[in-house]
N, C-alpha and C positions, 0 to 999 in steps of 0.2 A: 583448580588450575584449568584453564580455557586452552585446547590444544587447536592450533591450527596448520592446515595444508595450504601451501602457496603456491598455485598452479599458474605459470604463466610461461610463453616460450622465449622470453628474453630473459637472459642470465644475468645480467647487470639490474634488472627491476627485482628480479627473484631475491638477489642480495638486499637490496635498497629497502624493499618492504618486509624481509626478514628480519635486518636489521631494526627498523621500526616498531614490528610489531614485538619484538623482544623487549624494548624497553617500555612495555606497557605493563604496568603492574597486574600478577594475575594472567597474564597469557605466556604461553610458551610457543614455538614453532616446532611442529612435531616431524616435518618432511617439507620437502619442495620438489617439484615437477615440473618439467619442462614439456608434457603432452599429457595429453588425457590418457593415453595408453600407461603413461609412467604412474599416472595420479591413481589409478585405480589398484595398483598393487597395495597403497596404503589404506585399503578398504579389506584386504583378507584377514586383517588381525582386527584390533580395537580401532573405528574408524575414529577418525577426527571430530573435534565438536564444530568447527567452522572450516569452510574451505573458501580461500579467494580463488576466482576464477576469472581468467582472462577469456574474453569469446572468442577472438579470432585467433586459432592457432591451427598450424598445419596437421595435417591427420585428421583423427577423429572430430576435432573443434569442442569448443565450450557447450555449445548447445546440446549434444550427442553426451558429452560427458554428465551435464547436470540431470536429465532426465534418468542415466544408469546410475547416477548417486542416489536419487531420491527413490528408487527401485531397491535399491541394498541397504540404507542407512538412513539415521535420523540426522545427518550433519546439513547444519545450515549452511545456506549457499550464498556468500557475497560476490556479486560481479564486478570485478575492478577493470574498467574496460578504457579506451581512447574514444570509443563513441562516434567512429566514423558514420556516414551515413548507412553502410552494411551493417556495421558494427552495432548502431542503434537498434537497427530492426531486430538482428538476432538475439541482442540483451531484452527486448520486451517478450519475443517469443520464449526465451528462458523464465521469465518471471509470471509468465502465465503458465509455464509448465511447470512451476514449483520451487525456481531460484526465489531467495527471499528478500535481497535486498542489491542496490546496485550503487556504484560509486566511479565516479570521473576519475580518469587517472590524471595527476598533475602535470601542467605544461609551464608554468610560471612558478616564481618565488611566492606570489601572494596565496596561488591555488595549492601550492607546496603546504603550507603554513594552516589552510582549510582542511586539507587531507588529512594531514597528522591527526586534527582534532575530530574530524569526521570517523576516521577509521578505527581510532580507538572507541568511540561512542559505539559504532556500529558492531563491533566485534564482540565488545563487553555484552552489548544487548543480546545479540544473537547466541552468544555461547551462554548465558544465563538462562535464555528458554528452551535451549537444548538440554540443559541438566534439568532444569523443572519438568519437561515432557520426559525426559527418560526415569526421571524417579516418580512421575505418575502423581505429582502434586495437582490437587484440585482445589482452586483458589475460589469457586464461586459454587455454593449450593442451591441458590434459589436461582429458577431459570424463569420464573412467573408464567404468566396466563399470555393466549395470544387472541384473546378476545379484542374485536376492532369494530368501530363505530360503523352505521350504516354511510355515513355520507363518504362520498368519492373524494379523495385529496386533491389539491391544485397542484400540489408540487412536491417532489420526492429529491431530498438531497442527500448525498453520500459522501464521509468522509474518508480516507486511507491512509496510509503512510508504509512502512515496511511490512511487507506480507500482505499492502492492500490489492496490488493488481491482479493476484490470483484469485483473492476473496472478492472484487468487484466482478469478477468474469464469472465464478460460480453463482454469486447473486443473481448478475443480469441474466445468466442461461436460464433460470428458473421463469424468467419474465418476456422472453423473447415473442412467447404467442400468445399474448395477453394486453388488451388496451392498457395504455400508461398514459398517465401525466407527465407533463415535462420531467427530465430527471437531471440533475446539475450534480455534478462530481469533482470534488477537490482531491486529489491526490499528490501526495510529496514525490517529486518525481525531478531527475535532472530536466532542463529547458530543451533542449534538443531529443528528448526521447519521449517526450509527452505527446507530439504528433504522430509518432509511429504507435505509440499505444492505443490512440484511438481510433488508427488505422484498422489495428489489429484486430479491436473488439467488434469494428464494425464488419470486417469479412467475416470472423470466426463466428459470431452471433447472430449476423442477418440483420442488425439493427442500424438504425438511423444514428451514428455516433461522430460525432467530430469536436474539435474545437471552439469553445465559445470566443466571441468577438463582440467588441463594444457597442452598446446600443441594440444586441440582438433581444427579439423578444421570442421567448423561449414557448415551444409548441408541444402540443400532446404528442406522444410515441417518438419524441426524439430526447437524445442524450448527448449533453454538453460536459466539455470539461473544461476546466478553468486553467488557462494559460500561466506560465510561472514568470513571476517576476511582478507582478501586480497584485493588489487583492480584489478580488472579484465579489462584488455587492449584488444583491437582485432588489431592484425597486418594484414598485406597482406599476403597471400600465392598464389602460383601459381594456386591452385583448390578454392578458396576462401577467407576466413578469419579464422585468426589461434587466440584461445584463448591464452593470455599471462598474468599470474599471477604474482604479486609481491607484496612483502611487501612495506607497505605505509611508505614514506620517508618524506611525505610533511605537516605532521600532520592534515591530513582531519578530521572531524568533523564524515563523515560516511566511514566506510570501509565495502563493495564496497562504492564508490562515483559515483552517477550517472553522475556527471560531467565529471569525469574521464573517464567512458567509453564511454560517448556521444563524448567525444572531440577526443577521438581515432578514433570512426568511422568517425567522419566529417573529420579527416586527411587521412583515406584509403579508405572511398568511394565516399565522395564528393557528385557529384550530384546523385549518385545512392543509397543514404542512407534516410530511413524513420525515423524520430525520433518521439515519443511518449513520453509526460510526463503528468501524472495522478496525482490523488489526494495524499497531502502529507503535512508533517508539515515542515516549514523552507523554505530555496531557493534551494535544491539542484538540479540539472540537469538544472536550468535556463540558467547557461553560457553555458553549454554544447549544450544544443537544439539551442540556439542562433548560437552559432559556426556551428551547421550543417546547418542550415538556411541561414547562410553566405557563406558557400559553397554551395550554391545553392541546398542542399537536401530539402526534404519536412518534415514539422513539423506538429505536430498537440497539442493540449493542452485540457485536460480535463476541462469543465466548470466548474467554480467555484461553481454555484449552484448546480452541480451534484455530486458535491465533499463533501467527509465526512469531509475533514480539505483543506481548498482552498489555504494554504500558498504557497505551489510550483505552482501551477496554476497560480497564481496573480504575484509571484515572475517573472514567465517566461513572463507574458504576458507585465509587466512593462519592463522587458529587448528588447522586440521586437520581441521576440522569435518565434512567430507564428501569423497568422491571421486565422488559423482553429480552431474553439475553440469550442468544442462538448463534449455530453456524450460519455461515453464511447462505448454505443452501437452503437450511430451515427458514432463515429470513426470506430468500427469495420464494419460497413455497408461501408461506403465511400471505406476502402482499400478491402474490398471483390469484390467491382465492379471492382475496379483498377485491383486487381490481378486477377480476373476471365476473364477479358475481352482482356489482353496482356498474 
């Protein structure tokens, strides 16, 4: 049974969310709290598996609570926020400091239906990963070697979902002092939050990180993030790779799709591409990473044991997409050594 603690300063939302969670098979609400200070009382004994957390609260606030919880427990933290401009910025800080995932509070009946589906999916996934970490289950025995070719790559593409923001920050943190090929990131995240994610990475890492735009030609030592709502493909240009954004016509579950971006990179970059697939729920990116590898590009997968949710890494491993299975920091160190030496 997945035990969930609901933390929100709104009494009505705590009640409605608790009612919704109790209807999910295999999930129980172990408690509710109207403040960060009250929530900490639930960590004196057996901590919950998952904590839903509102960011904008009086008193200590959600960001400080997330940091305290990560220091004392293995509880998975799901941010459930209205994402005002201030809330979005704080939510990104929480993700980069260890919160695991994020979900927008519903505002309409249509959003309410999607919210019900998404919170069930996310709570189950986070609860399962908490159980596996607590039991110390090792799902991968072979980590492979990190021997890399001599040719300098033309592009580095990174995909992530649940747990991806922190993993991306850790990986890029190892690369901030070395010369880089163009870096392109597809991260599953609510549309209104992505620009704050790019801004925060730029400030904390001191790197040129921004949102990609239609027709942009990617440059070395720059990192661009695919916007939400469109598929982002990379096409060949005379001086590198150009971003082409288009509406989804294939019924993809994710827009943008990591698979679609990776597949476009495999087609235009071939042996000079490097693909990295990080923590996430589902299997987006596994097929595209395999295509990069089939075209003799270099591929890396975040180790399942270091992932907040291991669905995407495990799917890629099952596809045979990589024999380099490492933590985000170790992926960054391997790439840093490669990029700096050539």
